[in-house]
MMTF fields as JSON, N, C-alpha, C and O atoms, coordinates in Angstrom:
{
  "mmtfVersion": "1.0.0",
  "mmtfProducer": "UNKNOWN",
  "numBonds": 259,
  "numAtoms": 260,
  "numGroups": 65,
  "numChains": 1,
  "numModels": 1,
  "chainsPerModel": [1],
  "groupsPerChain": [65],
  "chainIdList": ["A"],
  "bondAtomList": [4, 2, 8, 6, 12, 10, 16, 14, 20, 18, 24, 22, 28, 26, 32, 30, 36, 34, 40, 38, 44, 42, 48, 46, 52, 50, 56, 54, 60, 58, 64, 62, 68, 66, 72, 70, 76, 74, 80, 78, 84, 82, 88, 86, 92, 90, 96, 94, 100, 98, 104, 102, 108, 106, 112, 110, 116, 114, 120, 118, 124, 122, 128, 126, 132, 130, 136, 134, 140, 138, 144, 142, 148, 146, 152, 150, 156, 154, 160, 158, 164, 162, 168, 166, 172, 170, 176, 174, 180, 178, 184, 182, 188, 186, 192, 190, 196, 194, 200, 198, 204, 202, 208, 206, 212, 210, 216, 214, 220, 218, 224, 222, 228, 226, 232, 230, 236, 234, 240, 238, 244, 242, 248, 246, 252, 250, 256, 254],
  "bondOrderList": [1, 1, 1, 1, 1, 1, 1, 1, 1, 1, 1, 1, 1, 1, 1, 1, 1, 1, 1, 1, 1, 1, 1, 1, 1, 1, 1, 1, 1, 1, 1, 1, 1, 1, 1, 1, 1, 1, 1, 1, 1, 1, 1, 1, 1, 1, 1, 1, 1, 1, 1, 1, 1, 1, 1, 1, 1, 1, 1, 1, 1, 1, 1, 1],
  "groupList": [{"groupName": "MET", "atomNameList": ["N", "CA", "C", "O"], "elementList": ["N", "C", "C", "O"], "formalChargeList": [0, 0, 0, 0], "bondAtomList": [1, 0, 2, 1, 3, 2], "bondOrderList": [1, 1, 2], "singleLetterCode": "M", "chemCompType": "L-PEPTIDE LINKING"}, {"groupName": "SER", "atomNameList": ["N", "CA", "C", "O"], "elementList": ["N", "C", "C", "O"], "formalChargeList": [0, 0, 0, 0], "bondAtomList": [1, 0, 2, 1, 3, 2], "bondOrderList": [1, 1, 2], "singleLetterCode": "S", "chemCompType": "L-PEPTIDE LINKING"}, {"groupName": "ALA", "atomNameList": ["N", "CA", "C", "O"], "elementList": ["N", "C", "C", "O"], "formalChargeList": [0, 0, 0, 0], "bondAtomList": [1, 0, 2, 1, 3, 2], "bondOrderList": [1, 1, 2], "singleLetterCode": "A", "chemCompType": "L-PEPTIDE LINKING"}, {"groupName": "GLN", "atomNameList": ["N", "CA", "C", "O"], "elementList": ["N", "C", "C", "O"], "formalChargeList": [0, 0, 0, 0], "bondAtomList": [1, 0, 2, 1, 3, 2], "bondOrderList": [1, 1, 2], "singleLetterCode": "Q", "chemCompType": "L-PEPTIDE LINKING"}, {"groupName": "LEU", "atomNameList": ["N", "CA", "C", "O"], "elementList": ["N", "C", "C", "O"], "formalChargeList": [0, 0, 0, 0], "bondAtomList": [1, 0, 2, 1, 3, 2], "bondOrderList": [1, 1, 2], "singleLetterCode": "L", "chemCompType": "L-PEPTIDE LINKING"}, {"groupName": "GLY", "atomNameList": ["N", "CA", "C", "O"], "elementList": ["N", "C", "C", "O"], "formalChargeList": [0, 0, 0, 0], "bondAtomList": [1, 0, 2, 1, 3, 2], "bondOrderList": [1, 1, 2], "singleLetterCode": "G", "chemCompType": "PEPTIDE LINKING"}, {"groupName": "THR", "atomNameList": ["N", "CA", "C", "O"], "elementList": ["N", "C", "C", "O"], "formalChargeList": [0, 0, 0, 0], "bondAtomList": [1, 0, 2, 1, 3, 2], "bondOrderList": [1, 1, 2], "singleLetterCode": "T", "chemCompType": "L-PEPTIDE LINKING"}, {"groupName": "ARG", "atomNameList": ["N", "CA", "C", "O"], "elementList": ["N", "C", "C", "O"], "formalChargeList": [0, 0, 0, 0], "bondAtomList": [1, 0, 2, 1, 3, 2], "bondOrderList": [1, 1, 2], "singleLetterCode": "R", "chemCompType": "L-PEPTIDE LINKING"}, {"groupName": "ILE", "atomNameList": ["N", "CA", "C", "O"], "elementList": ["N", "C", "C", "O"], "formalChargeList": [0, 0, 0, 0], "bondAtomList": [1, 0, 2, 1, 3, 2], "bondOrderList": [1, 1, 2], "singleLetterCode": "I", "chemCompType": "L-PEPTIDE LINKING"}, {"groupName": "ASP", "atomNameList": ["N", "CA", "C", "O"], "elementList": ["N", "C", "C", "O"], "formalChargeList": [0, 0, 0, 0], "bondAtomList": [1, 0, 2, 1, 3, 2], "bondOrderList": [1, 1, 2], "singleLetterCode": "D", "chemCompType": "L-PEPTIDE LINKING"}, {"groupName": "PRO", "atomNameList": ["N", "CA", "C", "O"], "elementList": ["N", "C", "C", "O"], "formalChargeList": [0, 0, 0, 0], "bondAtomList": [1, 0, 2, 1, 3, 2], "bondOrderList": [1, 1, 2], "singleLetterCode": "P", "chemCompType": "L-PEPTIDE LINKING"}, {"groupName": "VAL", "atomNameList": ["N", "CA", "C", "O"], "elementList": ["N", "C", "C", "O"], "formalChargeList": [0, 0, 0, 0], "bondAtomList": [1, 0, 2, 1, 3, 2], "bondOrderList": [1, 1, 2], "singleLetterCode": "V", "chemCompType": "L-PEPTIDE LINKING"}, {"groupName": "TYR", "atomNameList": ["N", "CA", "C", "O"], "elementList": ["N", "C", "C", "O"], "formalChargeList": [0, 0, 0, 0], "bondAtomList": [1, 0, 2, 1, 3, 2], "bondOrderList": [1, 1, 2], "singleLetterCode": "Y", "chemCompType": "L-PEPTIDE LINKING"}, {"groupName": "CYS", "atomNameList": ["N", "CA", "C", "O"], "elementList": ["N", "C", "C", "O"], "formalChargeList": [0, 0, 0, 0], "bondAtomList": [1, 0, 2, 1, 3, 2], "bondOrderList": [1, 1, 2], "singleLetterCode": "C", "chemCompType": "L-PEPTIDE LINKING"}, {"groupName": "PHE", "atomNameList": ["N", "CA", "C", "O"], "elementList": ["N", "C", "C", "O"], "formalChargeList": [0, 0, 0, 0], "bondAtomList": [1, 0, 2, 1, 3, 2], "bondOrderList": [1, 1, 2], "singleLetterCode": "F", "chemCompType": "L-PEPTIDE LINKING"}, {"groupName": "GLU", "atomNameList": ["N", "CA", "C", "O"], "elementList": ["N", "C", "C", "O"], "formalChargeList": [0, 0, 0, 0], "bondAtomList": [1, 0, 2, 1, 3, 2], "bondOrderList": [1, 1, 2], "singleLetterCode": "E", "chemCompType": "L-PEPTIDE LINKING"}, {"groupName": "HIS", "atomNameList": ["N", "CA", "C", "O"], "elementList": ["N", "C", "C", "O"], "formalChargeList": [0, 0, 0, 0], "bondAtomList": [1, 0, 2, 1, 3, 2], "bondOrderList": [1, 1, 2], "singleLetterCode": "H", "chemCompType": "L-PEPTIDE LINKING"}],
  "groupTypeList": [0, 1, 2, 3, 2, 2, 2, 4, 1, 2, 5, 2, 2, 2, 6, 7, 0, 4, 2, 2, 8, 9, 10, 2, 2, 2, 11, 8, 11, 1, 6, 12, 10, 4, 2, 1, 3, 11, 4, 5, 7, 4, 7, 10, 13, 5, 7, 8, 6, 2, 5, 1, 5, 14, 15, 1, 4, 2, 2, 16, 3, 7, 1, 7, 2],
  "groupIdList": [1, 2, 3, 4, 5, 6, 7, 8, 9, 10, 11, 12, 13, 14, 15, 16, 17, 18, 19, 20, 21, 22, 23, 24, 25, 26, 27, 28, 29, 30, 31, 32, 33, 34, 35, 36, 37, 38, 39, 40, 41, 42, 43, 44, 45, 46, 47, 48, 49, 50, 51, 52, 53, 54, 55, 56, 57, 58, 59, 60, 61, 62, 63, 64, 65],
  "secStructList": [7, 7, 2, 2, 2, 2, 2, 2, 2, 2, 2, 2, 2, 2, 2, 2, 2, 2, 2, 2, 1, 7, 6, 6, 7, 1, 3, 3, 3, 7, 7, 1, 2, 2, 2, 2, 2, 2, 2, 2, 2, 2, 6, 6, 6, 6, 1, 7, 7, 1, 3, 3, 3, 7, 1, 7, 7, 4, 4, 4, 1, 7, 7, 7, 7],
  "xCoordList": [-29.379, -28.875, -29.826, -30.181, -30.228, -31.138, -30.396, -29.166, -31.154, -30.562, -29.784, -28.738, -30.3, -29.618, -28.29, -27.285, -28.279, -27.042, -26.037, -24.842, -26.504, -25.612, -25.003, -23.819, -25.804, -25.3, -24.251, -23.238, -24.479, -23.502, -22.207, -21.12, -22.316, -21.126, -20.336, -19.11, -21.051, -20.386, -19.706, -18.602, -20.359, -19.764, -18.496, -17.518, -18.523, -17.343, -16.196, -15.033, -16.523, -15.495, -14.949, -13.808, -15.731, -15.32, -14.048, -13.17, -13.94, -12.76, -11.497, -10.486, -11.554, -10.385, -10.085, -8.922, -11.132, -10.921, -10.285, -9.378, -10.76, -10.178, -8.699, -7.904, -8.332, -6.931, -6.065, -4.871, -6.666, -5.918, -5.828, -4.977, -6.687, -6.716, -5.722, -5.712, -4.885, -3.931, -4.721, -5.505, -4.538, -5.296, -5.078, -5.916, -3.965, -3.674, -4.241, -4.041, -4.937, -5.476, -6.471, -7.331, -6.332, -7.251, -8.448, -9.547, -8.233, -9.282, -9.165, -8.061, -10.291, -10.326, -11.161, -12.302, -10.596, -11.319, -11.578, -10.653, -12.819, -13.197, -13.664, -14.443, -13.182, -13.633, -14.471, -14.865, -14.741, -15.509, -16.78, -16.698, -17.949, -19.215, -19.405, -19.907, -19.022, -19.219, -18.274, -18.631, -17.075, -16.159, -16.734, -16.615, -17.35, -17.99, -19.114, -19.313, -19.843, -20.925, -20.368, -20.937, -19.26, -18.643, -18.165, -18.395, -17.5, -17.045, -18.224, -18.14, -19.306, -20.493, -21.073, -21.684, -20.894, -21.387, -20.425, -20.845, -19.145, -18.15, -18.128, -17.85, -18.417, -18.34, -19.359, -18.956, -20.638, -21.606, -21.362, -21.691, -20.788, -20.556, -19.186, -18.792, -18.448, -17.184, -15.987, -14.939, -16.112, -14.983, -13.914, -12.768, -14.265, -13.278, -13.643, -14.818, -12.623, -12.868, -12.473, -12.814, -11.765, -11.351, -12.569, -13.573, -12.453, -13.497, -13.445, -12.377, -14.559, -14.574, -15.362, -16.221, -15.066, -15.753, -15.807, -15.17, -16.58, -16.682, -16.767, -17.141, -16.422, -16.356, -17.673, -18.064, -18.362, -19.553, -20.542, -20.158, -21.796, -22.848, -23.547, -24.574, -22.998, -23.645, -23.924, -24.933, -23.062, -23.246, -24.469, -24.966, -24.956, -26.078, -27.393, -28.414, -27.372, -28.601, -29.373, -28.795, -30.667, -31.525, -31.687, -31.779, -31.719, -31.977, -33.437, -34.304, -33.716, -35.088, -35.688, -36.731, -35.032, -35.514, -36.648, -37.172],
  "yCoordList": [4.561, 5.929, 6.712, 6.257, 7.855, 8.68, 9.308, 9.359, 9.774, 10.416, 11.675, 11.978, 12.391, 13.61, 13.263, 13.935, 12.231, 11.809, 11.31, 11.58, 10.587, 10.095, 11.262, 11.234, 12.279, 13.449, 14.19, 14.63, 14.331, 14.992, 14.203, 14.781, 12.895, 12.04, 12.119, 12.227, 12.064, 12.135, 13.488, 13.567, 14.538, 15.869, 16.011, 16.615, 15.449, 15.499, 14.673, 15.064, 13.539, 12.664, 13.219, 12.929, 14.005, 14.51, 15.349, 15.213, 16.197, 17.06, 16.228, 16.493, 15.225, 14.365, 13.519, 13.297, 13.047, 12.23, 13.051, 12.576, 14.278, 15.139, 15.402, 15.484, 15.534, 15.767, 14.533, 14.663, 13.357, 12.12, 11.739, 10.932, 12.305, 11.938, 12.785, 14.012, 12.109, 12.796, 13.512, 12.868, 14.817, 15.55, 15.006, 15.216, 14.313, 13.761, 12.348, 11.734, 11.833, 10.472, 10.367, 11.229, 9.288, 9.058, 8.227, 8.382, 7.341, 6.442, 6.306, 6.293, 6.205, 5.95, 4.702, 4.627, 3.725, 2.485, 2.394, 2.465, 2.239, 2.122, 0.707, 0.129, 0.159, -1.163, -1.069, -2.09, 0.134, 0.352, 1.107, 2.198, 0.565, 1.171, 2.637, 3.419, 3.026, 4.422, 5.353, 6.494, 4.874, 5.676, 5.844, 6.914, 4.799, 4.887, 5.912, 6.638, 5.978, 6.952, 8.38, 9.263, 8.592, 9.925, 10.277, 11.391, 9.334, 9.591, 9.911, 10.799, 9.19, 9.425, 10.808, 11.355, 11.376, 12.739, 13.801, 14.919, 13.465, 14.439, 14.602, 15.692, 13.537, 13.606, 14.561, 15.407, 14.477, 15.346, 16.84, 17.659, 17.186, 18.612, 19.056, 20.202, 18.156, 18.52, 18.607, 19.111, 18.127, 18.229, 17.195, 17.367, 16.107, 15.173, 14.915, 14.918, 14.689, 14.431, 13.021, 12.566, 12.322, 10.946, 10.035, 10.274, 8.992, 7.983, 7.237, 7.126, 6.729, 5.95, 4.682, 4.635, 3.663, 2.396, 1.564, 1.871, 0.506, -0.439, -1.824, -1.985, -2.806, -4.158, -4.901, -5.565, -4.812, -5.626, -4.976, -4.383, -5.093, -4.642, -5.828, -5.661, -7.023, -8.239, -8.168, -8.699, -7.535, -7.458, -6.626, -6.717, -5.822, -4.933, -5.411, -4.734, -6.564, -7.102, -7.847, -8.537, -7.714, -8.426, -9.873, -10.2, -10.704, -12.124, -12.287, -11.62, -13.152, -13.367, -14.635, -15.111, -15.167, -16.402, -16.125, -17.05],
  "zCoordList": [-0.698, -0.789, -1.68, -2.767, -1.235, -2.016, -3.197, -3.222, -4.153, -5.329, -4.924, -5.498, -3.942, -3.487, -2.813, -3.045, -1.992, -1.34, -2.367, -2.244, -3.378, -4.432, -5.206, -5.544, -5.485, -6.203, -5.38, -5.924, -4.085, -3.215, -3.134, -3.177, -3.017, -2.962, -4.265, -4.255, -5.381, -6.683, -6.864, -7.403, -6.416, -6.526, -5.705, -6.146, -4.508, -3.645, -4.222, -4.125, -4.818, -5.388, -6.698, -7.055, -7.416, -8.723, -8.647, -9.499, -7.657, -7.52, -7.358, -8.008, -6.492, -6.277, -7.502, -7.837, -8.173, -9.354, -10.473, -11.156, -10.659, -11.689, -11.424, -12.36, -10.164, -9.814, -10.132, -10.401, -10.1, -10.329, -11.804, -12.179, -12.643, -14.06, -14.838, -14.736, -15.62, -16.493, -17.592, -18.289, -17.764, -18.789, -20.203, -21.08, -20.43, -21.757, -21.935, -22.983, -20.936, -21.02, -22.172, -22.352, -22.95, -24.071, -23.632, -24.164, -22.656, -22.184, -20.676, -20.131, -20.013, -18.577, -18.365, -18.822, -17.674, -17.402, -15.911, -15.103, -15.559, -14.159, -13.867, -14.624, -12.767, -12.336, -11.073, -10.51, -10.63, -9.417, -9.772, -10.336, -9.463, -9.906, -9.517, -10.326, -8.315, -7.928, -8.683, -8.977, -8.995, -9.812, -11.218, -11.815, -11.741, -13.061, -13.035, -14.009, -11.942, -11.818, -11.849, -12.49, -11.155, -11.149, -12.555, -13.026, -13.229, -14.595, -15.512, -16.361, -15.332, -16.138, -15.945, -16.863, -14.781, -14.521, -15.053, -15.351, -15.174, -15.626, -17.147, -17.647, -17.88, -19.349, -19.971, -20.769, -19.657, -20.332, -20.117, -20.976, -18.978, -18.722, -19.229, -19.013, -19.907, -20.54, -19.62, -20.024, -18.389, -17.458, -17.748, -17.334, -18.46, -18.994, -20.446, -20.812, -21.274, -22.689, -23.078, -24.17, -22.212, -22.501, -22.54, -21.868, -23.342, -23.342, -22.029, -21.427, -21.575, -20.342, -20.594, -21.474, -19.822, -20.038, -18.784, -17.776, -18.868, -17.761, -18.366, -19.527, -17.584, -18.123, -18.033, -18.993, -16.924, -16.756, -15.803, -14.795, -16.132, -15.23, -14.582, -13.923, -14.764, -14.261, -12.752, -12.288, -12.006, -10.563, -10.197, -9.075, -11.126, -10.851, -11.447, -11.327, -12.081, -12.656, -11.607, -10.767, -11.65, -10.692, -11.103, -12.286, -10.128, -10.369, -10.758, -10.194, -11.7, -12.134, -11.538, -11.987, -10.542, -9.906, -8.95, -8.33]
}
């Protein structure tokens, strides 16, 4: 997926994700990598203020074999 396609997908998902997030939420935990990407784009621009986190990036590490 190109960077432009990823940005368009994240932008489209952001509106729906914002509608699903409780404005009073203190923390948001994502277990899905693309959802984490959307959250990561929303925090710097101030659209969400809750902390967000992920459990593991192991699935995205390259094998060194």
